[in-house]
C-alpha positions, 0 to 999 in steps of 0.5 A: 406443170403450171405454177397453179398445178403446182399450188394444189401440190404444196398449197402455198401462194408465195411464189405466184405471179399477179395473173396466176393469183387472178386465175386463183381468185376466179377459180375459187369463185372471187373476182380477179381483183382479189388476186391482185389484192393478195399479190400486193399484200404478199410481196410489198406488204409482207403479209405472213398469213392470209388472215392478216390481209383484212382486205379479202372477205373473211368468209373467203380466208376462212374458206381458203384456211379450211382447205389448207391454203397458205401463204407459205412463209416460213418461221425465224428460228435465229438471226445474228449480225457481225460486226460488218452488219452481215446478217444470217438468218435461220428459218424453220420449214413447215416439216421441221427443217432449217433454211440458212440464208445471208444478207450482205450489205454495202453502201450501194447494194444489199445481196441476199445469198439464198439456199436451194436445198436443205443440205447438200448431196455434193459432199465438197470437202471444204463445205459445212453443208454437205457434211450433214447430206441432203434432206430435200430440195426447197419449194419456190415459196421457201426460196422466195421467202428467204428474200422477203425475210432479209428485206424485213429483218434488215429494213432495206430492199435487196438489189442482188440475189446469189443462189450460193447458199445451201444445196446445189441449185441445178439439182432443183433447177425448175424451182430455182428458175420459178424463183428467178422468174418471181424475184424478177417480176413480182419483187422487182430484182433484175435478172442481171442481178441474179447468180445461179451458181453450181458445182458441176452436174453432168449434161445440165449446163446445155439443158439449163440455157434451154430451160432458163430461155423457155421459162424466162424468155431471155437468159440474163442471169449470172452463171457461176461455176465452183471450179476450185481446182485448175486440173482433174486430180486435185479437183477430185481430192476436194469435190467428190462428184467431180469423179463423174464429171471431168473438168475438161467436160465441164469446161466444154460445157460452159462454152457451150452455155456461152455460145447458147446464151451469149453470157459469160460464165463466172468462175468461183476458186476457193483458195485453200492455204497450201493445197490449190493457191500455188503459183503452178495451180494459178498458171494451170488456172490461167491455161484452162480459162484462156480462149473464152468468155470467163471471170475468176472470183478468187475467195479466201477460205473461211475454215470450218471445224470439220476439215483441216484446210487453212485460210491463205494469207492475204499475200498469197491470194494477191500473188495468185491473182496477179499471176492470173492478170499477168496471163490476161484473165479477168479476175477479181477477189471476194472480200470476206463478209461475217467472218466473226459469225460463222461465215462458212455456208451452212455452218451456223445451221450445223451448230444449231442442229447440233445444239438441238441434238444435245439438248 
């Protein structure tokens, strides 16, 4: 299905390329340059509705509105800025759902953590998003708008995008890949600066490599696998979906992905104090990672009210990293951001929904 065919389904222009918009204008009986005007106003000027694109003939704008055609921007519901300037945005969709996205600034970069679904079906024990289950997957315009909205709110150009917000990206892979294409070619964020994260869905990683190559021409984004445990039994205890996807099969699929794309895989490992952060776990993880292109990203757990997992001490985090380094494993520690403002993924959204229910 082409993007123009998708337009007939969801009626949103955001996510279409300049070429797509030129074709759309011609189909509407307008000159091709009108499509380029829409492209500039959507992606560069941040137009929120067609009526604000004043260079378009009013008669055509009125006609598009009567057909239900819209840009497809989201409504801001709430924004919270932490002491370290991390931004959390809650945005409302056309059907009354809430999306959470995060802007993470440093001196040299601005990373946008985007959601790919509303809620999540995977049910990971440590994750606030999965507590409410899955409502639906996001459309391309709803994914792309998260990046544009962070850019507008922070008045700064995003440099990196990570699909590590709400949802399992591989369960919405076609819209995710279309979004990557848009972010790269229409907004100007290099594919190498985009990361797609997954907890692991059986039989999808080899297909992901082929789909991405067909859709994007060349696979340059980073694949991040949320591992969080070095053995099958421990992984099943915190990731219910792991029962249908043995850890050895997951690692073998990662190796096939690397062989096909030539890109290394990053493994996310949330350290849960006293649970998966012991020396023996570091030894097991090193054995699992040995022999192929990989990188381990250690993340100290951000507690949520629904679970009793604890954040490990910094000394324990450092000791875990040291064991991996001594065994020749590439490893880094991700600094926690926004901890004073509901740092855990999905936490602010959950609290907002709960308040709405109460009132």
